[in-house]
C-alpha positions in Angstrom: 0.0 0.0 0.0 1.4 3.4 -1.0 0.7 6.0 1.7 2.8 8.8 0.1 0.7 12.0 -0.2 -0.3 12.9 -3.7 1.0 16.4 -4.3 0.8 18.1 -7.7 4.2 18.5 -9.3 4.1 22.2 -9.5 3.8 22.6 -5.7 6.7 23.5 -3.5 7.4 20.7 -1.0 10.0 20.2 1.7 11.7 16.9 1.2 14.4 17.3 3.9 15.6 19.6 6.7 18.6 20.1 8.9 22.2 21.3 8.7 21.0 24.9 8.6 18.6 24.6 5.7 16.0 22.7 3.7 15.6 20.7 0.6 12.7 22.1 -1.4 11.8 20.4 -4.6 15.2 18.8 -4.7 17.1 22.1 -4.3 19.1 22.8 -1.2 18.1 26.1 0.4 20.2 27.6 3.2 18.6 29.3 6.2 15.1 29.8 7.3 12.3 30.0 4.8 8.7 31.0 4.3 7.1 28.5 1.9 3.9 28.7 -0.1 2.5 26.1 -2.5 3.9 28.1 -5.5 7.1 29.7 -4.1 9.5 30.1 -1.2 11.1 33.2 0.2 14.1 33.6 2.7 12.8 34.5 6.2 14.7 36.1 9.0 13.1 33.7 11.6 11.7 36.6 13.5 8.2 36.1 15.0 6.8 39.6 14.2 4.1 40.8 11.8 6.7 42.6 9.6 8.9 39.5 9.0 5.7 37.4 8.2 4.0 40.1 6.1 4.1 38.0 3.0 2.0 35.3 4.7 -0.4 37.8 6.2 -0.9 39.6 2.9 -1.2 36.5 0.7 -4.8 36.1 -0.2 -4.4 32.3 -0.9 -3.1 31.5 2.6 -5.6 30.5 5.3 -3.2 28.7 7.6 0.4 29.6 8.5 2.3 26.8 10.2 5.3 28.2 12.1 8.2 25.8 12.5 9.8 27.3 15.6 13.0 25.3 15.6 13.8 22.4 17.8 11.0 23.2 20.1 7.6 25.1 20.0 7.9 28.8 20.8 5.4 31.3 22.1 3.7 33.3 19.4 3.5 36.9 20.4 0.1 38.5 20.8 0.7 41.1 18.1 1.6 38.4 15.6 -1.6 36.4 16.5 -3.7 39.6 16.3 -2.2 40.4 12.8 -3.2 36.9 11.5 -6.6 37.1 13.1 -7.3 40.5 11.6 -6.4 39.0 8.2 -8.8 36.1 8.8 -6.0 33.6 9.0 -4.9 30.9 11.5 -1.4 30.6 12.8 -0.2 27.3 14.4 3.2 27.0 16.1 5.1 23.7 16.2 8.6 22.3 16.0 10.2 22.7 12.5 10.0 18.9 11.8 6.4 18.8 12.7 5.7 21.9 10.6 7.4 20.3 7.5 5.3 17.1 7.8 2.0 18.9 8.5 2.6 21.3 5.6 3.0 18.3 3.3 -0.2 16.7 4.6 -2.3 19.8 4.3 -0.9 20.6 0.9 -1.9 17.1 -0.3 -5.4 17.7 1.1 -5.6 20.8 -1.0 -5.6 23.2 1.9 -4.6 26.8 1.6 -1.4 26.5 3.7 2.0 28.2 4.0 4.8 27.5 6.5 7.4 29.7 8.1 10.3 27.3 8.9 13.3 28.1 11.1 16.4 26.2 10.0 17.8 23.6 12.4 21.5 23.1 12.8 
């Protein structure tokens, strides 16, 4: 039985992480990233509305997963408020969990993006 999620080939997917970066669609990307189904951007890793403005402004995003690193981090109230005001949900988790959850939600056709802090 094949349990691999079916994800359209044109979607951006994380196939690996660690060593200070990610593997996105077979390409090694250094540092933290903000990934959408159709593109990825470098991200500073800051948990503030300005650093995550692309996800807040993206009309196609309903859910932002935040991969906080090795452990879940507190999401500041101003960041939660910015997402709430935009009608979006923000969910913190560790980076590995965020990568896996992003893949599952993408396979389900959900309108998801992920902010992923790189792990050493």
